[in-house]
A tleap script that builds the chain and sets N, CA, C and O, in Angstrom:
source leaprc.protein.ff14SB
mol = sequence {
  NMET GLN ASN TYR ASP PHE VAL HIE SER CYS
  ILE ARG VAL MET ASP LEU GLU LYS SER ILE
  ASP PHE TYR GLN ASP ALA LEU ASN LEU LYS
  GLU SER ARG ARG LYS ASP PHE PRO GLU ALA
  GLU PHE THR LEU VAL TYR LEU THR ASP GLN
  ASN GLU ASP PHE GLU LEU GLU LEU THR TYR
  ASN TYR ASP ARG GLU GLU PRO TYR THR ILE
  GLY ASN GLY TYR SER HIE ILE ALA VAL LYS
  VAL ASP ASP LEU GLU LYS SER TYR GLN ARG
  HIE LYS GLU ALA GLY TYR LYS VAL GLY ASP
  LEU LYS SER LEU SER GLU ASN SER SER GLY
  TYR TYR PHE ILE THR ASP PRO ASP GLY TYR
  ARG THR GLU ILE ILE ALA CARG
}
set mol.1.N position { -118.335 -42.173 -149.620 }
set mol.1.CA position { -117.059 -41.926 -148.968 }
set mol.1.C position { -116.041 -41.521 -150.030 }
set mol.1.O position { -115.934 -42.173 -151.069 }
set mol.2.N position { -115.308 -40.472 -149.779 }
set mol.2.CA position { -114.260 -40.012 -150.678 }
set mol.2.C position { -113.025 -40.906 -150.562 }
set mol.2.O position { -112.749 -41.446 -149.491 }
set mol.3.N position { -112.293 -41.061 -151.642 }
set mol.3.CA position { -111.000 -41.732 -151.606 }
set mol.3.C position { -109.910 -40.674 -151.532 }
set mol.3.O position { -109.964 -39.670 -152.242 }
set mol.4.N position { -108.933 -40.895 -150.684 }
set mol.4.CA position { -107.817 -39.974 -150.531 }
set mol.4.C position { -106.527 -40.709 -150.843 }
set mol.4.O position { -106.294 -41.809 -150.340 }
set mol.5.N position { -105.703 -40.112 -151.659 }
set mol.5.CA position { -104.409 -40.677 -151.999 }
set mol.5.C position { -103.326 -39.749 -151.475 }
set mol.5.O position { -103.374 -38.542 -151.714 }
set mol.6.N position { -102.359 -40.295 -150.771 }
set mol.6.CA position { -101.245 -39.485 -150.310 }
set mol.6.C position { -100.456 -39.012 -151.524 }
set mol.6.O position { -100.219 -39.780 -152.456 }
set mol.7.N position { -100.049 -37.739 -151.508 }
set mol.7.CA position { -99.332 -37.144 -152.625 }
set mol.7.C position { -97.871 -36.904 -152.266 }
set mol.7.O position { -96.973 -37.354 -152.977 }
set mol.8.N position { -97.631 -36.193 -151.162 }
set mol.8.CA position { -96.255 -35.937 -150.748 }
set mol.8.C position { -96.186 -35.587 -149.275 }
set mol.8.O position { -97.186 -35.273 -148.629 }
set mol.9.N position { -94.970 -35.655 -148.774 }
set mol.9.CA position { -94.648 -35.193 -147.432 }
set mol.9.C position { -93.533 -34.178 -147.600 }
set mol.9.O position { -92.657 -34.354 -148.446 }
set mol.10.N position { -93.554 -33.120 -146.806 }
set mol.10.CA position { -92.588 -32.031 -146.955 }
set mol.10.C position { -91.694 -31.934 -145.730 }
set mol.10.O position { -92.153 -32.041 -144.593 }
set mol.11.N position { -90.406 -31.728 -145.985 }
set mol.11.CA position { -89.465 -31.404 -144.918 }
set mol.11.C position { -88.642 -30.203 -145.367 }
set mol.11.O position { -88.396 -30.031 -146.561 }
set mol.12.N position { -88.221 -29.382 -144.433 }
set mol.12.CA position { -87.395 -28.214 -144.724 }
set mol.12.C position { -85.934 -28.589 -144.492 }
set mol.12.O position { -85.588 -29.209 -143.487 }
set mol.13.N position { -85.085 -28.201 -145.442 }
set mol.13.CA position { -83.680 -28.602 -145.387 }
set mol.13.C position { -82.762 -27.388 -145.439 }
set mol.13.O position { -83.103 -26.362 -146.030 }
set mol.14.N position { -81.595 -27.515 -144.815 }
set mol.14.CA position { -80.613 -26.434 -144.777 }
set mol.14.C position { -79.735 -26.402 -146.025 }
set mol.14.O position { -79.448 -25.326 -146.549 }
set mol.15.N position { -79.309 -27.562 -146.501 }
set mol.15.CA position { -78.415 -27.653 -147.651 }
set mol.15.C position { -79.101 -28.543 -148.681 }
set mol.15.O position { -79.098 -29.767 -148.559 }
set mol.16.N position { -79.690 -27.914 -149.700 }
set mol.16.CA position { -80.500 -28.644 -150.661 }
set mol.16.C position { -79.714 -29.739 -151.370 }
set mol.16.O position { -80.185 -30.873 -151.459 }
set mol.17.N position { -78.539 -29.424 -151.871 }
set mol.17.CA position { -77.758 -30.417 -152.618 }
set mol.17.C position { -77.312 -31.577 -151.727 }
set mol.17.O position { -77.313 -32.729 -152.159 }
set mol.18.N position { -76.936 -31.278 -150.504 }
set mol.18.CA position { -76.535 -32.335 -149.559 }
set mol.18.C position { -77.722 -33.263 -149.270 }
set mol.18.O position { -77.561 -34.481 -149.191 }
set mol.19.N position { -78.904 -32.679 -149.115 }
set mol.19.CA position { -80.098 -33.481 -148.850 }
set mol.19.C position { -80.486 -34.322 -150.054 }
set mol.19.O position { -80.831 -35.494 -149.907 }
set mol.20.N position { -80.433 -33.733 -151.247 }
set mol.20.CA position { -80.734 -34.500 -152.465 }
set mol.20.C position { -79.758 -35.669 -152.590 }
set mol.20.O position { -80.170 -36.798 -152.858 }
set mol.21.N position { -78.475 -35.402 -152.399 }
set mol.21.CA position { -77.469 -36.472 -152.477 }
set mol.21.C position { -77.781 -37.596 -151.497 }
set mol.21.O position { -77.693 -38.773 -151.846 }
set mol.22.N position { -78.149 -37.225 -150.254 }
set mol.22.CA position { -78.474 -38.226 -149.240 }
set mol.22.C position { -79.626 -39.111 -149.700 }
set mol.22.O position { -79.502 -40.335 -149.700 }
set mol.23.N position { -80.739 -38.510 -150.090 }
set mol.23.CA position { -81.924 -39.300 -150.448 }
set mol.23.C position { -81.720 -40.105 -151.731 }
set mol.23.O position { -82.276 -41.194 -151.872 }
set mol.24.N position { -80.929 -39.579 -152.664 }
set mol.24.CA position { -80.638 -40.351 -153.875 }
set mol.24.C position { -79.742 -41.536 -153.562 }
set mol.24.O position { -79.988 -42.641 -154.047 }
set mol.25.N position { -78.706 -41.326 -152.761 }
set mol.25.CA position { -77.768 -42.400 -152.464 }
set mol.25.C position { -78.318 -43.380 -151.437 }
set mol.25.O position { -78.273 -44.591 -151.651 }
set mol.26.N position { -78.832 -42.874 -150.336 }
set mol.26.CA position { -79.261 -43.748 -149.232 }
set mol.26.C position { -80.550 -44.491 -149.537 }
set mol.26.O position { -80.690 -45.658 -149.173 }
set mol.27.N position { -81.507 -43.825 -150.207 }
set mol.27.CA position { -82.824 -44.441 -150.399 }
set mol.27.C position { -83.214 -44.613 -151.864 }
set mol.27.O position { -84.351 -44.978 -152.162 }
set mol.28.N position { -82.283 -44.354 -152.776 }
set mol.28.CA position { -82.509 -44.546 -154.200 }
set mol.28.C position { -83.703 -43.746 -154.729 }
set mol.28.O position { -84.388 -44.187 -155.652 }
set mol.29.N position { -83.948 -42.578 -154.147 }
set mol.29.CA position { -84.998 -41.708 -154.669 }
set mol.29.C position { -84.416 -40.907 -155.828 }
set mol.29.O position { -83.204 -40.710 -155.916 }
set mol.30.N position { -85.286 -40.453 -156.706 }
set mol.30.CA position { -84.828 -39.639 -157.832 }
set mol.30.C position { -85.636 -38.346 -157.870 }
set mol.30.O position { -86.796 -38.301 -157.462 }
set mol.31.N position { -84.996 -37.310 -158.365 }
set mol.31.CA position { -85.672 -36.022 -158.481 }
set mol.31.C position { -86.708 -36.121 -159.594 }
set mol.31.O position { -86.380 -36.461 -160.730 }
set mol.32.N position { -87.959 -35.822 -159.258 }
set mol.32.CA position { -89.020 -35.897 -160.253 }
set mol.32.C position { -89.369 -34.524 -160.812 }
set mol.32.O position { -89.798 -34.408 -161.960 }
set mol.33.N position { -89.186 -33.490 -160.008 }
set mol.33.CA position { -89.431 -32.129 -160.481 }
set mol.33.C position { -88.871 -31.137 -159.490 }
set mol.33.O position { -88.565 -31.466 -158.344 }
set mol.34.N position { -88.747 -29.915 -159.965 }
set mol.34.CA position { -88.175 -28.838 -159.153 }
set mol.34.C position { -88.916 -27.556 -159.491 }
set mol.34.O position { -89.184 -27.270 -160.658 }
set mol.35.N position { -89.244 -26.785 -158.455 }
set mol.35.CA position { -89.896 -25.491 -158.642 }
set mol.35.C position { -89.092 -24.455 -157.872 }
set mol.35.O position { -88.918 -24.557 -156.657 }
set mol.36.N position { -88.606 -23.460 -158.597 }
set mol.36.CA position { -87.802 -22.412 -157.977 }
set mol.36.C position { -88.628 -21.126 -157.928 }
set mol.36.O position { -89.240 -20.725 -158.918 }
set mol.37.N position { -88.631 -20.496 -156.769 }
set mol.37.CA position { -89.371 -19.253 -156.568 }
set mol.37.C position { -88.423 -18.186 -156.045 }
set mol.37.O position { -88.463 -17.851 -154.861 }
set mol.38.N position { -87.561 -17.641 -156.920 }
set mol.38.CA position { -86.550 -16.684 -156.468 }
set mol.38.C position { -87.146 -15.429 -155.832 }
set mol.38.O position { -86.565 -14.873 -154.900 }
set mol.39.N position { -88.293 -14.982 -156.326 }
set mol.39.CA position { -88.923 -13.791 -155.747 }
set mol.39.C position { -89.373 -14.023 -154.306 }
set mol.39.O position { -89.397 -13.093 -153.500 }
set mol.40.N position { -89.727 -15.257 -153.989 }
set mol.40.CA position { -90.138 -15.607 -152.628 }
set mol.40.C position { -88.994 -16.264 -151.850 }
set mol.40.O position { -89.144 -16.596 -150.674 }
set mol.41.N position { -87.861 -16.446 -152.510 }
set mol.41.CA position { -86.642 -16.973 -151.912 }
set mol.41.C position { -86.761 -18.394 -151.359 }
set mol.41.O position { -86.344 -18.678 -150.237 }
set mol.42.N position { -87.338 -19.276 -152.173 }
set mol.42.CA position { -87.336 -20.688 -151.806 }
set mol.42.C position { -87.399 -21.562 -153.044 }
set mol.42.O position { -87.825 -21.128 -154.114 }
set mol.43.N position { -86.960 -22.818 -152.873 }
set mol.43.CA position { -86.990 -23.830 -153.930 }
set mol.43.C position { -87.625 -25.096 -153.370 }
set mol.43.O position { -87.377 -25.479 -152.227 }
set mol.44.N position { -88.448 -25.739 -154.195 }
set mol.44.CA position { -89.049 -27.022 -153.850 }
set mol.44.C position { -88.471 -28.083 -154.781 }
set mol.44.O position { -88.454 -27.906 -155.999 }
set mol.45.N position { -88.000 -29.179 -154.207 }
set mol.45.CA position { -87.520 -30.303 -155.002 }
set mol.45.C position { -88.310 -31.533 -154.560 }
set mol.45.O position { -88.401 -31.837 -153.371 }
set mol.46.N position { -88.876 -32.229 -155.535 }
set mol.46.CA position { -89.673 -33.419 -155.256 }
set mol.46.C position { -88.879 -34.654 -155.638 }
set mol.46.O position { -88.341 -34.749 -156.741 }
set mol.47.N position { -88.814 -35.595 -154.712 }
set mol.47.CA position { -88.115 -36.863 -154.925 }
set mol.47.C position { -89.139 -37.984 -154.876 }
set mol.47.O position { -90.099 -37.923 -154.107 }
set mol.48.N position { -88.936 -39.003 -155.692 }
set mol.48.CA position { -89.886 -40.114 -155.720 }
set mol.48.C position { -89.148 -41.441 -155.820 }
set mol.48.O position { -87.976 -41.495 -156.190 }
set mol.49.N position { -89.857 -42.500 -155.483 }
set mol.49.CA position { -89.276 -43.838 -155.619 }
set mol.49.C position { -89.652 -44.420 -156.977 }
set mol.49.O position { -90.231 -43.724 -157.810 }
set mol.50.N position { -89.333 -45.668 -157.201 }
set mol.50.CA position { -89.584 -46.300 -158.492 }
set mol.50.C position { -91.069 -46.432 -158.804 }
set mol.50.O position { -91.428 -46.551 -159.976 }
set mol.51.N position { -91.936 -46.415 -157.813 }
set mol.51.CA position { -93.373 -46.537 -158.049 }
set mol.51.C position { -94.015 -45.211 -158.432 }
set mol.51.O position { -95.082 -45.187 -159.045 }
set mol.52.N position { -93.373 -44.123 -158.076 }
set mol.52.CA position { -93.813 -42.766 -158.391 }
set mol.52.C position { -95.226 -42.457 -157.895 }
set mol.52.O position { -95.928 -41.646 -158.498 }
set mol.53.N position { -95.647 -43.094 -156.803 }
set mol.53.CA position { -96.960 -42.828 -156.234 }
set mol.53.C position { -96.928 -41.756 -155.151 }
set mol.53.O position { -97.951 -41.142 -154.848 }
set mol.54.N position { -95.766 -41.535 -154.576 }
set mol.54.CA position { -95.626 -40.640 -153.431 }
set mol.54.C position { -94.318 -39.882 -153.567 }
set mol.54.O position { -93.316 -40.434 -154.020 }
set mol.55.N position { -94.328 -38.610 -153.171 }
set mol.55.CA position { -93.113 -37.814 -153.286 }
set mol.55.C position { -92.696 -37.257 -151.927 }
set mol.55.O position { -93.527 -36.992 -151.059 }
set mol.56.N position { -91.402 -37.092 -151.773 }
set mol.56.CA position { -90.844 -36.382 -150.644 }
set mol.56.C position { -90.477 -34.997 -151.156 }
set mol.56.O position { -89.655 -34.862 -152.062 }
set mol.57.N position { -91.082 -33.975 -150.579 }
set mol.57.CA position { -90.814 -32.601 -150.984 }
set mol.57.C position { -89.758 -32.014 -150.061 }
set mol.57.O position { -89.949 -31.949 -148.847 }
set mol.58.N position { -88.634 -31.583 -150.647 }
set mol.58.CA position { -87.604 -30.880 -149.899 }
set mol.58.C position { -87.814 -29.391 -150.130 }
set mol.58.O position { -87.785 -28.927 -151.269 }
set mol.59.N position { -88.026 -28.645 -149.057 }
set mol.59.CA position { -88.187 -27.205 -149.162 }
set mol.59.C position { -86.909 -26.539 -148.690 }
set mol.59.O position { -86.464 -26.739 -147.559 }
set mol.60.N position { -86.324 -25.742 -149.581 }
set mol.60.CA position { -85.096 -25.019 -149.273 }
set mol.60.C position { -85.393 -23.523 -149.292 }
set mol.60.O position { -85.720 -22.960 -150.337 }
set mol.61.N position { -85.278 -22.891 -148.140 }
set mol.61.CA position { -85.458 -21.451 -148.014 }
set mol.61.C position { -84.091 -20.786 -148.103 }
set mol.61.O position { -83.177 -21.137 -147.358 }
set mol.62.N position { -83.949 -19.829 -149.010 }
set mol.62.CA position { -82.671 -19.142 -149.222 }
set mol.62.C position { -82.216 -18.470 -147.925 }
set mol.62.O position { -83.021 -18.001 -147.120 }
set mol.63.N position { -80.941 -18.445 -147.763 }
set mol.63.CA position { -80.294 -17.670 -146.687 }
set mol.63.C position { -80.714 -18.064 -145.276 }
set mol.63.O position { -80.573 -17.259 -144.356 }
set mol.64.N position { -81.211 -19.242 -145.082 }
set mol.64.CA position { -81.531 -19.725 -143.733 }
set mol.64.C position { -80.210 -19.970 -143.011 }
set mol.64.O position { -79.339 -20.662 -143.539 }
set mol.65.N position { -80.052 -19.419 -141.824 }
set mol.65.CA position { -78.799 -19.571 -141.085 }
set mol.65.C position { -78.904 -20.541 -139.917 }
set mol.65.O position { -77.914 -21.180 -139.561 }
set mol.66.N position { -80.070 -20.662 -139.322 }
set mol.66.CA position { -80.261 -21.536 -138.162 }
set mol.66.C position { -80.924 -22.840 -138.591 }
set mol.66.O position { -81.869 -22.819 -139.380 }
set mol.67.N position { -80.441 -23.976 -138.082 }
set mol.67.CA position { -81.117 -25.245 -138.397 }
set mol.67.C position { -82.566 -25.221 -137.933 }
set mol.67.O position { -82.908 -24.538 -136.968 }
set mol.68.N position { -83.404 -25.967 -138.621 }
set mol.68.CA position { -84.812 -26.070 -138.247 }
set mol.68.C position { -84.937 -26.897 -136.974 }
set mol.68.O position { -84.152 -27.815 -136.737 }
set mol.69.N position { -85.905 -26.570 -136.182 }
set mol.69.CA position { -86.219 -27.346 -134.994 }
set mol.69.C position { -87.241 -28.399 -135.394 }
set mol.69.O position { -88.371 -28.076 -135.759 }
set mol.70.N position { -86.840 -29.639 -135.324 }
set mol.70.CA position { -87.752 -30.711 -135.712 }
set mol.70.C position { -88.847 -30.865 -134.667 }
set mol.70.O position { -89.991 -31.158 -135.014 }
set mol.71.N position { -88.520 -30.676 -133.413 }
set mol.71.CA position { -89.522 -30.741 -132.357 }
set mol.71.C position { -89.899 -32.157 -131.982 }
set mol.71.O position { -89.321 -33.118 -132.490 }
set mol.72.N position { -90.858 -32.284 -131.105 }
set mol.72.CA position { -91.248 -33.620 -130.655 }
set mol.72.C position { -92.522 -34.107 -131.346 }
set mol.72.O position { -93.071 -35.141 -130.967 }
set mol.73.N position { -92.998 -33.373 -132.356 }
set mol.73.CA position { -94.179 -33.803 -133.098 }
set mol.73.C position { -93.825 -34.645 -134.312 }
set mol.73.O position { -94.577 -35.549 -134.677 }
set mol.74.N position { -92.672 -34.358 -134.951 }
set mol.74.CA position { -92.255 -35.146 -136.107 }
set mol.74.C position { -91.670 -36.452 -135.608 }
set mol.74.O position { -90.908 -36.468 -134.642 }
set mol.75.N position { -92.019 -37.529 -136.255 }
set mol.75.CA position { -91.439 -38.809 -135.881 }
set mol.75.C position { -90.600 -39.353 -137.027 }
set mol.75.O position { -89.373 -39.361 -136.934 }
set mol.76.N position { -91.234 -39.811 -138.110 }
set mol.76.CA position { -90.461 -40.366 -139.214 }
set mol.76.C position { -91.357 -40.658 -140.408 }
set mol.76.O position { -92.583 -40.665 -140.304 }
set mol.77.N position { -90.708 -40.901 -141.555 }
set mol.77.CA position { -91.362 -41.508 -142.697 }
set mol.77.C position { -90.825 -42.935 -142.769 }
set mol.77.O position { -89.842 -43.261 -142.103 }
set mol.78.N position { -91.454 -43.778 -143.563 }
set mol.78.CA position { -91.030 -45.175 -143.625 }
set mol.78.C position { -90.989 -45.657 -145.069 }
set mol.78.O position { -91.799 -45.253 -145.904 }
set mol.79.N position { -90.022 -46.534 -145.342 }
set mol.79.CA position { -89.900 -47.180 -146.646 }
set mol.79.C position { -89.665 -48.668 -146.427 }
set mol.79.O position { -89.168 -49.081 -145.379 }
set mol.80.N position { -90.027 -49.469 -147.427 }
set mol.80.CA position { -89.793 -50.912 -147.365 }
set mol.80.C position { -88.641 -51.267 -148.287 }
set mol.80.O position { -88.427 -50.617 -149.311 }
set mol.81.N position { -87.894 -52.313 -147.914 }
set mol.81.CA position { -86.760 -52.778 -148.706 }
set mol.81.C position { -86.779 -54.304 -148.736 }
set mol.81.O position { -87.205 -54.949 -147.779 }
set mol.82.N position { -86.306 -54.875 -149.858 }
set mol.82.CA position { -86.320 -56.335 -150.002 }
set mol.82.C position { -85.335 -57.032 -149.079 }
set mol.82.O position { -85.686 -58.039 -148.463 }
set mol.83.N position { -84.107 -56.524 -148.966 }
set mol.83.CA position { -83.069 -57.164 -148.167 }
set mol.83.C position { -82.630 -56.196 -147.065 }
set mol.83.O position { -81.742 -55.370 -147.273 }
set mol.84.N position { -83.245 -56.305 -145.920 }
set mol.84.CA position { -83.006 -55.375 -144.817 }
set mol.84.C position { -81.559 -55.404 -144.352 }
set mol.84.O position { -80.959 -54.348 -144.148 }
set mol.85.N position { -80.990 -56.579 -144.182 }
set mol.85.CA position { -79.623 -56.683 -143.691 }
set mol.85.C position { -78.618 -56.074 -144.675 }
set mol.85.O position { -77.680 -55.394 -144.261 }
set mol.86.N position { -78.811 -56.314 -145.957 }
set mol.86.CA position { -77.930 -55.748 -146.979 }
set mol.86.C position { -78.033 -54.222 -146.978 }
set mol.86.O position { -77.021 -53.526 -147.065 }
set mol.87.N position { -79.250 -53.711 -146.880 }
set mol.87.CA position { -79.469 -52.272 -146.821 }
set mol.87.C position { -78.800 -51.673 -145.591 }
set mol.87.O position { -78.152 -50.629 -145.666 }
set mol.88.N position { -78.966 -52.343 -144.465 }
set mol.88.CA position { -78.380 -51.884 -143.209 }
set mol.88.C position { -76.853 -51.808 -143.315 }
set mol.88.O position { -76.251 -50.810 -142.919 }
set mol.89.N position { -76.237 -52.850 -143.845 }
set mol.89.CA position { -74.781 -52.866 -143.998 }
set mol.89.C position { -74.301 -51.765 -144.938 }
set mol.89.O position { -73.296 -51.107 -144.670 }
set mol.90.N position { -75.022 -51.566 -146.038 }
set mol.90.CA position { -74.641 -50.520 -146.995 }
set mol.90.C position { -74.695 -49.141 -146.353 }
set mol.90.O position { -73.796 -48.323 -146.547 }
set mol.91.N position { -75.761 -48.886 -145.581 }
set mol.91.CA position { -75.891 -47.582 -144.922 }
set mol.91.C position { -74.813 -47.377 -143.865 }
set mol.91.O position { -74.273 -46.278 -143.734 }
set mol.92.N position { -74.498 -48.427 -143.109 }
set mol.92.CA position { -73.437 -48.322 -142.104 }
set mol.92.C position { -72.087 -48.072 -142.768 }
set mol.92.O position { -71.327 -47.205 -142.336 }
set mol.93.N position { -71.793 -48.835 -143.822 }
set mol.93.CA position { -70.517 -48.686 -144.518 }
set mol.93.C position { -70.376 -47.322 -145.188 }
set mol.93.O position { -69.263 -46.823 -145.352 }
set mol.94.N position { -71.501 -46.715 -145.578 }
set mol.94.CA position { -71.482 -45.389 -146.194 }
set mol.94.C position { -71.271 -44.286 -145.156 }
set mol.94.O position { -71.043 -43.127 -145.502 }
set mol.95.N position { -71.350 -44.663 -143.882 }
set mol.95.CA position { -71.114 -43.688 -142.828 }
set mol.95.C position { -72.347 -42.907 -142.405 }
set mol.95.O position { -72.230 -41.907 -141.696 }
set mol.96.N position { -73.520 -43.345 -142.826 }
set mol.96.CA position { -74.742 -42.677 -142.413 }
set mol.96.C position { -75.036 -42.975 -140.953 }
set mol.96.O position { -74.587 -43.985 -140.411 }
set mol.97.N position { -75.786 -42.094 -140.327 }
set mol.97.CA position { -76.213 -42.314 -138.945 }
set mol.97.C position { -77.386 -43.292 -138.975 }
set mol.97.O position { -78.480 -42.955 -139.427 }
set mol.98.N position { -77.139 -44.514 -138.484 }
set mol.98.CA position { -78.181 -45.544 -138.471 }
set mol.98.C position { -78.317 -46.105 -137.065 }
set mol.98.O position { -77.347 -46.196 -136.313 }
set mol.99.N position { -79.537 -46.476 -136.735 }
set mol.99.CA position { -79.797 -47.118 -135.451 }
set mol.99.C position { -79.589 -48.613 -135.570 }
set mol.99.O position { -79.193 -49.117 -136.621 }
set mol.100.N position { -79.859 -49.313 -134.490 }
set mol.100.CA position { -79.711 -50.761 -134.470 }
set mol.100.C position { -80.846 -51.441 -135.225 }
set mol.100.O position { -81.946 -50.898 -135.334 }
set mol.101.N position { -80.568 -52.635 -135.747 }
set mol.101.CA position { -81.626 -53.472 -136.311 }
set mol.101.C position { -82.514 -53.927 -135.168 }
set mol.101.O position { -82.026 -54.372 -134.129 }
set mol.102.N position { -83.827 -53.814 -135.364 }
set mol.102.CA position { -84.772 -54.179 -134.309 }
set mol.102.C position { -85.957 -54.924 -134.904 }
set mol.102.O position { -86.120 -55.007 -136.122 }
set mol.103.N position { -86.780 -55.463 -134.010 }
set mol.103.CA position { -88.038 -56.090 -134.372 }
set mol.103.C position { -88.962 -55.939 -133.172 }
set mol.103.O position { -88.517 -56.043 -132.029 }
set mol.104.N position { -90.240 -55.696 -133.422 }
set mol.104.CA position { -91.180 -55.517 -132.318 }
set mol.104.C position { -91.505 -56.833 -131.620 }
set mol.104.O position { -91.819 -56.853 -130.430 }
set mol.105.N position { -91.428 -57.929 -132.370 }
set mol.105.CA position { -91.672 -59.246 -131.795 }
set mol.105.C position { -90.981 -60.284 -132.656 }
set mol.105.O position { -90.429 -59.964 -133.709 }
set mol.106.N position { -91.012 -61.503 -132.215 }
set mol.106.CA position { -90.367 -62.586 -132.945 }
set mol.106.C position { -90.971 -62.782 -134.329 }
set mol.106.O position { -90.277 -63.202 -135.255 }
set mol.107.N position { -92.258 -62.481 -134.476 }
set mol.107.CA position { -92.952 -62.720 -135.745 }
set mol.107.C position { -93.117 -61.462 -136.599 }
set mol.107.O position { -93.726 -61.530 -137.667 }
set mol.108.N position { -92.597 -60.333 -136.165 }
set mol.108.CA position { -92.787 -59.101 -136.940 }
set mol.108.C position { -91.569 -58.797 -137.806 }
set mol.108.O position { -90.482 -59.334 -137.593 }
set mol.109.N position { -91.775 -57.940 -138.769 }
set mol.109.CA position { -90.692 -57.535 -139.673 }
set mol.109.C position { -89.627 -56.763 -138.918 }
set mol.109.O position { -89.915 -56.070 -137.942 }
set mol.110.N position { -88.406 -56.892 -139.379 }
set mol.110.CA position { -87.319 -56.125 -138.805 }
set mol.110.C position { -87.305 -54.712 -139.371 }
set mol.110.O position { -87.942 -54.429 -140.386 }
set mol.111.N position { -86.569 -53.827 -138.701 }
set mol.111.CA position { -86.476 -52.447 -139.139 }
set mol.111.C position { -85.264 -51.774 -138.500 }
set mol.111.O position { -84.669 -52.296 -137.557 }
set mol.112.N position { -84.921 -50.628 -139.025 }
set mol.112.CA position { -83.941 -49.731 -138.410 }
set mol.112.C position { -84.234 -48.324 -138.895 }
set mol.112.O position { -85.013 -48.134 -139.830 }
set mol.113.N position { -83.619 -47.345 -138.269 }
set mol.113.CA position { -83.795 -45.954 -138.656 }
set mol.113.C position { -82.484 -45.391 -139.199 }
set mol.113.O position { -81.403 -45.708 -138.703 }
set mol.114.N position { -82.601 -44.549 -140.227 }
set mol.114.CA position { -81.475 -43.808 -140.774 }
set mol.114.C position { -81.829 -42.326 -140.661 }
set mol.114.O position { -82.988 -41.946 -140.830 }
set mol.115.N position { -80.832 -41.494 -140.374 }
set mol.115.CA position { -81.068 -40.070 -140.148 }
set mol.115.C position { -80.409 -39.253 -141.248 }
set mol.115.O position { -79.248 -39.478 -141.590 }
set mol.116.N position { -81.165 -38.294 -141.804 }
set mol.116.CA position { -80.634 -37.467 -142.897 }
set mol.116.C position { -79.796 -36.311 -142.349 }
set mol.116.O position { -79.697 -36.158 -141.131 }
set mol.117.N position { -79.190 -35.494 -143.214 }
set mol.117.CA position { -78.307 -34.415 -142.749 }
set mol.117.C position { -78.972 -33.380 -141.844 }
set mol.117.O position { -78.287 -32.700 -141.080 }
set mol.118.N position { -80.307 -33.253 -141.923 }
set mol.118.CA position { -81.009 -32.283 -141.092 }
set mol.118.C position { -81.606 -32.899 -139.827 }
set mol.118.O position { -82.228 -32.193 -139.034 }
set mol.119.N position { -81.425 -34.205 -139.627 }
set mol.119.CA position { -81.931 -34.857 -138.429 }
set mol.119.C position { -83.265 -35.567 -138.607 }
set mol.119.O position { -83.795 -36.118 -137.643 }
set mol.120.N position { -83.825 -35.568 -139.825 }
set mol.120.CA position { -85.070 -36.290 -140.069 }
set mol.120.C position { -84.772 -37.783 -140.158 }
set mol.120.O position { -83.788 -38.202 -140.769 }
set mol.121.N position { -85.634 -38.568 -139.541 }
set mol.121.CA position { -85.428 -40.014 -139.524 }
set mol.121.C position { -86.329 -40.706 -140.538 }
set mol.121.O position { -87.469 -40.297 -140.758 }
set mol.122.N position { -85.799 -41.758 -141.148 }
set mol.122.CA position { -86.570 -42.625 -142.036 }
set mol.122.C position { -86.458 -44.045 -141.479 }
set mol.122.O position { -85.365 -44.525 -141.179 }
set mol.123.N position { -87.597 -44.696 -141.349 }
set mol.123.CA position { -87.618 -46.084 -140.899 }
set mol.123.C position { -87.480 -46.980 -142.127 }
set mol.123.O position { -88.219 -46.827 -143.099 }
set mol.124.N position { -86.542 -47.904 -142.081 }
set mol.124.CA position { -86.332 -48.872 -143.147 }
set mol.124.C position { -86.891 -50.196 -142.644 }
set mol.124.O position { -86.423 -50.732 -141.639 }
set mol.125.N position { -87.891 -50.720 -143.341 }
set mol.125.CA position { -88.630 -51.913 -142.899 }
set mol.125.C position { -88.423 -53.046 -143.902 }
set mol.125.O position { -88.419 -52.819 -145.112 }
set mol.126.N position { -88.252 -54.251 -143.397 }
set mol.126.CA position { -88.176 -55.433 -144.280 }
set mol.126.C position { -89.509 -55.625 -144.973 }
set mol.126.O position { -90.564 -55.598 -144.340 }
set mol.127.N position { -89.448 -55.819 -146.288 }
set mol.127.CA position { -90.686 -55.987 -147.076 }
set mol.127.C position { -91.384 -57.271 -146.683 }
set mol.127.O position { -92.440 -57.592 -147.229 }
savepdb mol mol.pdb
quit
């Protein structure tokens, strides 16, 4: 049996700098690398967490005028955090679009969703 390791997930963004700012501030991701392809009119920016095992790839296509349609197939990515309530309060106070704190059952971890500038959702889960 082969072993498979997740490498990255890609989302397309309208405003690259606004998206980078969001992911750096809201989720403490850092830019790990950038690839610019001016001849093909796009830029790839990879963001990673402190573990550096997985990257979020932001794809920016030059001169895009219409927002991307996320559709009903995309759902979300998920991250874990040590203090869910503190994270939730920080995101609310920063003015980000966040959903309510929830839990699937009395014994399950709590979670909430935060939405980035392009409408992509990230689930924040209690570690």
